[in-house]
VOGU-3710 file (C-alpha; in Angstrom, 3 decimals, decimal comma):
1> makrhgdysr> -0,716/-38,940/-29,479  -3,146/-41,593/-30,724  -1,952/-45,132/-31,162  -1,432/-45,794/-34,877  -1,222/-49,580/-34,931  -2,626/-52,707/-33,374  -0,952/-54,455/-30,455  1,387/-57,113/-31,836  3,287/-57,714/-28,605  3,332/-60,938/-26,620
11> grgcpveatl> 2,137/-63,118/-29,496  -1,033/-61,100/-30,134  -0,439/-60,826/-33,851  1,571/-61,947/-36,800  4,922/-60,180/-37,350  4,194/-60,055/-41,103  0,917/-58,280/-40,392  2,731/-55,774/-38,171  5,348/-55,077/-40,844  2,776/-54,647/-43,592
21> eiigakwkga> 0,778/-52,302/-41,394  3,820/-50,011/-41,316  5,208/-50,304/-44,879  2,507/-52,192/-46,780  0,832/-49,228/-48,431  1,784/-48,922/-52,098  3,695/-45,661/-51,846  5,345/-46,407/-48,499  7,160/-49,441/-49,873  8,267/-47,527/-52,962
31> tvyhllegel> 9,427/-44,623/-50,784  11,541/-46,917/-48,606  12,974/-48,528/-51,753  14,072/-45,175/-53,206  15,517/-44,012/-49,879  17,785/-47,073/-49,791  20,095/-45,015/-52,044  20,371/-42,244/-49,460  18,749/-38,956/-48,594  16,296/-37,491/-51,101
41> rfmelrrrmp> 14,324/-34,270/-51,196  10,543/-34,325/-51,537  10,574/-33,401/-55,235  13,275/-35,981/-55,984  11,020/-38,650/-54,496  8,079/-37,284/-56,455  10,051/-37,469/-59,734  10,950/-41,091/-59,040  7,290/-41,923/-58,406  5,417/-39,847/-60,998
51> nvtqrilaka> 2,054/-41,528/-60,369  1,811/-40,507/-56,707  0,058/-37,266/-55,812  1,759/-34,693/-53,610  -0,876/-35,221/-50,928  -0,459/-39,000/-50,806  3,345/-38,815/-50,803  3,301/-36,255/-47,983  0,933/-38,506/-45,981  3,145/-41,572/-46,558
61> lreleadgvi> 6,232/-39,627/-45,469  4,511/-38,358/-42,305  3,404/-41,885/-41,373  6,823/-43,408/-42,060  8,387/-40,687/-39,924  5,882/-41,284/-37,107  6,728/-45,006/-37,227  10,475/-44,321/-36,982  11,298/-45,632/-40,465  12,493/-42,320/-41,916
71> ertvypsqpp> 13,751/-39,038/-40,550  13,057/-35,596/-41,924  15,626/-32,802/-42,047  14,651/-29,191/-42,775  17,411/-27,190/-44,460  17,511/-23,425/-43,882  17,075/-22,053/-47,374  14,567/-19,955/-49,294  12,258/-21,642/-49,938  12,867/-24,165/-47,133
81> qvgyrltmqg> 13,945/-27,565/-48,396  13,304/-30,864/-46,672  15,341/-34,055/-46,986  14,267/-37,569/-46,049  16,473/-40,518/-45,185  16,046/-43,915/-43,603  16,668/-44,318/-39,897  18,542/-47,345/-38,554  15,143/-49,044/-38,241  14,398/-48,127/-41,866
91> qslreavlll> 17,792/-49,429/-42,998  16,972/-52,749/-41,341  14,269/-53,169/-44,027  16,900/-53,183/-46,815  17,033/-56,942/-47,335  13,246/-57,360/-47,254  12,625/-54,464/-49,659  15,286/-55,692/-52,083  13,749/-59,181/-51,991  10,359/-57,651/-52,815
101> hrwgrshlgd> 12,004/-55,715/-55,658  13,585/-58,871/-57,106  10,338/-60,823/-56,770  8,416/-58,016/-58,488  10,863/-57,856/-61,391  10,714/-61,616/-61,802  6,921/-61,716/-61,516  6,446/-58,871/-63,999  8,872/-60,611/-66,371  6,870/-63,853/-66,130
111> rdalqaae> 3,638/-61,977/-66,812  5,146/-60,171/-69,809  6,409/-63,480/-71,212  2,953/-65,066/-70,812  1,261/-62,134/-72,554  3,752/-62,275/-75,435  3,050/-66,004/-75,889  -0,726/-65,451/-76,195
//
């Protein structure tokens, strides 16, 4: 299997850079945020993120799984259903993702207030 990321060991890179390489893509961060609530099926994730295409969401999920952030469970049904949930490593992102969520809400609120004042 090809190496997906740069070498950040032994002080060769910034830990923030390493983290953003794994979850920094727009839909990866949103996916982790939604999975903080627990396991979700593919279409449940898609409904929560209506602007993402099926192809991009599937790619984000595959990459997050390859990086050990989420795990995928296939349920024996017709048609087959797949559930996604955070691994222990993914759960360890909870505090960081919630901080990003709070910052985003605050930042968007500031921007809305500035636009209303204009």
